[in-house]
N, C-alpha and C positions, 0 to 999 in steps of 0.2 A: 285534130289528133285523133288516132285510134286506139282503141283498146289495147294494152299489151298482151300478148301470147303468154300464157301462164302453164309451165309444164312441170311436174315434179319428178324426182329420181328417189328411189328408196331400195333398200336391200338391207341384209344382215350386216354387221359391225365388219369393217375391213373387206368388204365385196368389191368397192372400186368406186362407190358413188361420187366422192370427191374429185376423183381422176377424171370420171365423164365429165362432171359440171365443168371442170376447168378445161376440159378440151373443148366443150360445148361454147363456154364463155370465149374462149380464144378465137375459134373459127368463127362465132357471130360478130364479134368485134372486127375482126379482119376484113369482114364485109362490110362493115359501117353499120351494124345495128347497135343501138344503145340497150344494154344488159344490166339488169339487178339481179342479186342472188338473194336467197334468204335460208339460212340453216335452221332445220327444226330438230329438238331432241325430245325423247320420252322421259330423259332425267331430269332431276332438280339440280340444276347447276347454274352459276352465274359467270357472267363477264368480269364482274367486279373483284376486287382484291381486298380481302380484308384488312382493317386499318389504313388504306389508301383514302385519300380527301374524299373521292366519290362515295366510296363506302361510308364514311363518317357522316356525309351529306344525307344518304339515305337511312343511316341509323338515327339520325335527328329527326326524320319524318318526311324528308322530300320526296313526293312522288314520281318527280321527272328530276333526273340529275342529267348535265350535258358537259361532256368534256370535250374541249376545243384544244387544239394545239396548230401549229403551223403545218402540219401534215395532214390532220383529219379533224373531224367532230364524230364524237360518239353519243347517241342519245341513250340513257340508261332509265327506263320506264320500269317502276317498281311494282309490276302488275303483269301478270300472263294476259295476251290478247288471242283471240280467235284468228285463225288464218285468213279468213276473209276480211277482217279489219287491218291486219297487217299489210296485206296485199293493197289495200284501198290507200293506205297511209305511205307505201313504198311510192305508188303512182303520183302522189304529192310532190315528191323531192324531184321528179325529172320527167320528161316524156320518153318512157321506155318501150321498146319494140317486144322485149323478152323479160319475163321474170322467171327465174329458175329456182325451184324450191328443193333442196337437200332434205331428205327424210319425210317428204309430203306424205300426210296421212289423211288430209281435207278429201272427203269423196268426191266434191266438185272438181277438182284439180286433175286435169289427164296426166298420168303417170308413166315412167319408164321404169322396169324393175331391172334391179342390177343383181346378178346370182340368183340363188337358190332361196326359198323361204316361201312363206305364205303370201299368195297374189291378193294384192289391197284393189279395192273398187276402183273402175275407170283406169286400168292398166291398159295402156294403148300399145304397148311395145315390150320386149325383153332385151335387155343388151347383153350380147355375147361375143364381144370384140367386132362387133357390126357396127363402128362408128358412123361410117357414111351414109347406111341405111337409116340411122337413127337422126343423124343430122337432116337428112332430106325430109324424113318424115315431119319434123317440127317445123320446118321452114314451109312445107306445102300446106300444112294443115291450115283451116280456115281459123280467123282470130277467135281464140277460146279463151275464156274467162269465166272462172266460177261466179254465178250469178250474185251471191252475196256481196261480192266486192263491187258490183255495179250499183248497189243500192244497200244503204243501211238505215234502218230504222229503228228509233227509240219511242216506246210510248210509256210516260211516267218513268222514265230513267230506266227502263228495261228494254235491252234488245229484242227486237222481234224478228225470228228466223224466217227466212223466205226462201221458196223454193224457185226454180228458174221461171216458171209461167207467171205467178203474180208479180215478181220482181220485174219483169217484162214489161208488163201491163203498167203498173204503177210508173216505171221509168219512161216509157213511151207517152205515156198520158201527162206526165209533167213536163217532159221536153216539148212536146207538143202545144201545150197550153202556153208556156213560157215563149217559144219560138213565135208565137202570134203577137206578143207584146212588142210595142214601140221600141227601137234600138237596142232589141235582144238578137244577138246573130252569135254562129259560132259557139254554140253551148257544150262546154267541157266539164264543168263542176257545177253542180248548184247546192246551195245550202238553204233549208226552210227550217225555220223554227215556230212552233204554232203553240200560243199558250190561249187556254179557253178557261 
C-alpha cells in the first residue's frame, strides 16, 4: 500500500474551492482512484445540532459520539485535531490514492490557490479555470504527503512535532528493524507503546 497523495485547495469565501474539489474528485474516481476529502474551517462551528440525541451525548460528557444509519456513519469527536492527525486517521479508513483538503492551511500540504488573496506556504499552483492543467499536475506529482502524518510520536502524553528529516529517519529505522524480524512482511502500520 502506497501513501496517499495529499493536496490542499484554499481561497477566499465563494472563490470556487468546493467546485474545484468536486471536479477533482469526480475525475479521479472516474479513472478508478480512491479519494478521501477533508473540509477545514477557521470558524468555530459544529456539524452537530443542538438538542439532537448526538448533541445530548456530547453534553453529557462523551468525547466521541458515533451516529450510524442505513446510509452513513458519522464520527463526532468532541475535540479539534491537527491536520496531520486527521490525515493519519483518514488513512485508517481505507486505502486511498488521494486525500483532498478544502481550506488547507498546514504548511506541509502542497496546495492549490483558488482566486485572489494571500498565498499560503507550499502553494504549487493557482487555479484560474485551468482544470486540466491542475488535474495533470496532481496526477504526475510524486507521492507527496506531509511528514507528520507518516509518524506521530507522543512522549508522556504530549505530541512531539517532527519535521520531514527526523520523521523519515525514525520511520525508516523502525520499519528496517521490524522487517528483519521473523514473520514480518509488507509493513503498512506500526503501533509501538513503550512504558519505562
